C-alpha positions, 0 to 999 in steps of 0.5 A: 865330063869324062870319068876315070875309075881304076880298080884292081889293085893290091898286095901281091906277092912277087911272081903273082898276078893282078889285073887291073880295071879302069871304067870310063864314063862321060863320053864316048869310050870307043873314040879314045885311045888309052893308057896306062901310067904308073908312079913310084914314091920318088919317081916321075910318072911313067908310061906302062902300056897304051891301046888304039881306039881300034884296039889293033896297036898296043904299046908297051914299056920294055920293062914290062913286055911279056909280062902286062897286056892291055886289052879294052872292052868297047861295050863295057866301056873298060879298060884293063891291065893283065900283069904277070909275073910281077916283081917288086920293082912294079910297086907303083900307083898305077893310073889310067888315061885317055886321050881326047884328041887322037890322031887316028885309029891307030894312034898310041901314045907314051907320053903323059901330055897326050893324055887329057883325062886320068882316074885317080889310081890304084896302089900296087903293092908287090912284096919279094 
């Protein structure tokens, strides 16, 4: 059984930085494309960033391009989201997700329904 556990959330002032981590267990981590999504109160869950199995392909939502960086360490079974220049509108619960049936080594998806496994989420709050 695949389990994902996020950590690293918290309260930060606007302009600050946080690094989220997501540890995966239960299967071979390197076989999964990974993604980060977020959900703010009263809003739908939205894609933030994704990374392929090979680490060669990444994708970002327009709202975070240039500020957030996704990376993965297959030896540690962990995916990261480095968030810089945070804004109050980045406040949300952040979820990591793993796609169980990738299309290839460069596959990255921004669709929540493409991901099969989800973590419990970690709260990020950015104060103005």
